[in-house]
C-alpha positions as CSV (number, residue, x, y, z in Angstrom):
1,M,189.5,30.8,109.1
2,K,191.8,32.2,106.4
3,N,192.8,28.7,105.2
4,W,189.3,27.3,105.2
5,S,187.6,26.4,101.9
6,I,184.5,28.2,100.8
7,Q,182.5,25.1,101.7
8,S,183.9,25.0,105.2
9,K,183.2,28.7,105.7
10,S,179.6,28.2,104.4
11,F,179.1,25.2,106.6
12,F,180.3,27.1,109.7
13,I,178.1,30.1,108.9
14,L,175.0,27.9,108.3
15,F,175.7,25.9,111.5
16,A,176.1,29.2,113.5
17,I,172.8,30.5,112.1
18,A,171.1,27.2,113.0
19,V,172.3,27.3,116.6
20,I,171.4,31.0,117.0
21,G,168.0,30.4,115.4
22,S,167.4,27.4,117.8
23,L,168.3,29.5,120.8
24,I,166.1,32.4,119.7
25,N,163.2,30.0,119.1
26,M,163.7,28.4,122.5
27,F,163.8,31.8,124.3
28,L,160.7,33.0,122.4
29,L,158.7,29.9,123.3
30,Q,159.9,30.2,126.9
31,G,158.8,33.8,126.9
32,L,155.4,32.9,125.7
33,L,155.1,30.3,128.4
34,N,156.3,32.7,131.0
35,K,153.7,35.3,129.9
36,R,151.0,32.7,130.0
37,M,151.9,31.5,133.5
38,A,152.4,35.1,134.8
39,N,149.1,36.4,133.3
40,P,145.9,35.0,134.9
41,D,143.9,36.4,131.9
42,S,145.6,33.7,129.8
43,L,144.4,30.9,132.0
44,P,142.8,28.3,129.7
45,G,139.6,26.5,130.7
46,D,141.2,23.1,130.6
47,Y,144.5,23.8,132.3
48,Q,145.8,20.5,133.8
49,V,146.0,20.3,137.6
50,T,147.8,17.7,139.6
51,N,147.1,16.2,143.0
52,Y,150.4,15.1,144.5
53,S,151.1,12.3,146.7
54,N,154.5,11.3,148.1
55,H,155.4,9.0,145.2
56,D,154.9,11.9,142.7
57,I,157.7,14.1,144.2
58,I,160.9,14.2,142.2
59,P,163.7,14.6,144.8
60,V,165.8,17.7,144.1
61,A,168.9,18.5,146.0
62,E,169.6,22.2,146.0
63,A,170.9,24.7,148.4
64,S,168.2,27.0,149.6
65,E,168.7,30.6,150.5
66,P,167.2,31.9,153.7
67,A,163.8,33.6,153.8
68,A,163.4,37.3,154.5
69,D,162.5,38.3,158.0
70,T,158.7,39.0,157.9
71,T,158.4,40.1,161.6
72,N,157.3,43.6,160.8
73,W,155.3,42.9,157.6
74,P,151.5,43.4,157.4
75,T,149.3,40.3,157.2
76,Y,146.8,39.7,154.4
77,T,143.8,37.5,155.3
78,N,141.2,36.1,152.9
79,E,138.3,34.6,155.0
80,K,136.7,33.1,151.9
81,L,139.8,31.0,151.2
82,G,140.8,30.6,154.8
83,L,144.2,31.9,154.0
84,S,146.6,34.4,155.7
85,F,150.1,35.4,154.9
86,K,152.6,38.2,155.5
87,Y,153.7,40.4,152.6
88,A,156.3,43.2,152.1
89,P,154.9,46.6,153.1
90,D,155.4,48.1,149.6
91,W,153.6,45.3,147.8
92,K,150.0,45.9,146.6
93,I,147.5,43.0,146.9
94,K,144.7,43.2,144.3
95,E,141.2,42.1,144.8
96,P,140.9,38.3,144.1
97,I,139.3,37.2,140.9
98,T,137.7,33.9,139.9
99,K,138.7,32.5,136.5
100,N,137.8,29.1,135.1
101,G,137.3,27.6,138.6
102,W,140.5,29.2,140.1
103,Q,140.5,31.8,142.8
104,I,143.5,34.0,141.9
105,I,145.1,36.6,144.2
106,T,147.6,38.9,142.4
107,I,150.3,40.7,144.3
108,D,152.1,43.6,142.7
109,P,155.7,44.0,144.1
110,G,156.4,47.0,142.0
111,K,157.0,48.1,138.4
112,K,160.3,46.4,137.8
113,F,159.0,42.9,138.9
114,Y,156.6,40.3,137.6
115,N,153.4,40.0,139.6
116,I,153.2,37.2,142.1
117,H,150.1,35.0,141.8
118,I,148.3,32.7,144.3
119,Y,146.0,30.1,142.6
120,A,143.5,28.4,144.9
121,S,141.4,25.3,143.9
122,D,140.0,22.1,145.2
123,Q,141.2,20.3,142.0
124,G,145.0,20.4,142.5
125,F,148.0,22.6,142.1
126,F,148.3,25.1,139.2
127,G,150.9,24.4,136.5
128,M,153.3,22.2,138.5
129,D,153.1,19.0,136.4
130,S,156.5,17.3,135.7
131,L,158.5,20.0,137.4
132,P,161.5,18.9,139.6
133,M,160.5,19.6,143.2
134,R,161.1,18.8,146.8
135,Q,158.6,18.0,149.4
136,E,158.4,20.4,152.4
137,N,156.3,21.0,155.5
138,I,155.0,24.6,155.8
139,N,153.4,25.3,159.1
140,G,152.2,21.7,159.4
141,K,150.9,21.4,155.8
142,F,152.1,19.2,152.9
143,A,153.9,21.4,150.5
144,V,156.0,21.1,147.3
145,N,158.7,23.5,146.3
146,V,160.2,24.3,142.9
147,S,163.5,26.2,143.3
148,D,161.9,28.5,146.0
149,M,160.0,30.2,143.1
150,L,156.9,28.0,142.9
151,Y,155.2,26.4,145.9
152,G,152.2,24.2,146.3
153,I,150.6,23.9,149.7
154,Q,147.7,21.6,150.4
155,N,145.3,22.4,153.2
156,G,142.7,19.7,153.5
157,Q,140.9,19.4,150.2
158,S,142.2,22.8,149.0
159,Y,145.3,23.4,146.9
160,F,147.2,26.7,146.9
161,T,149.9,27.4,144.3
162,F,152.2,30.4,145.0
163,D,153.9,31.6,141.8
164,M,156.7,34.1,142.1
165,G,157.2,34.6,138.4
166,Y,160.7,35.3,137.2
167,S,161.8,38.1,139.5
168,V,164.7,36.1,141.0
169,S,165.8,39.0,143.2
170,L,162.5,38.6,145.1
171,K,163.2,35.0,146.1
172,P,164.0,35.6,149.8
173,M,161.0,37.9,150.2
174,F,158.7,35.5,148.4
175,K,160.0,32.6,150.4
176,G,159.4,34.6,153.6
177,M,155.8,35.3,152.5
178,V,155.2,31.6,151.7
179,Q,156.7,30.4,155.0
180,S,154.3,32.8,156.8
181,V,151.2,31.2,155.4
182,S,148.6,30.0,157.8
183,F,145.1,28.7,157.4
184,T,142.1,29.8,159.3
185,R,140.1,26.6,158.5
């Protein structure tokens, strides 16, 4: 850089500032989106839902890590939603809330993790539009999977969206929880 002209140095500095500024802007916008998705209080009244059929699935080839063993985990059952699943013994399940037509179950896996949310509706999956996903079968039910971090399971006319948030280290436990889902109706 010693032999560069002042114009070259200035251009390089301005270019670096533009790249860094763009990256900061991208991370800030992603952070706002993450907060909105992780916080049910930010759920807008007109949030778009999607009903998926086989032709809507974007095939994704990715290696999937194994699910945690849920054999000794307690079982949560919500009779109103007709839903049961196993969860890690140290996780806390909060009383479900209703917000803008969604039934929302919040699971607190501890202070250092994002909360897990389960959104239930008869309108479609929550926040899964245009995401690359693969189709799965979870205990006989149609399901879609986004990187083992966001699942949608359809049970009859009901749609359940399981949102892990961004605590990637919980992925095997979250996957075990989702794979343990059963429906009582």
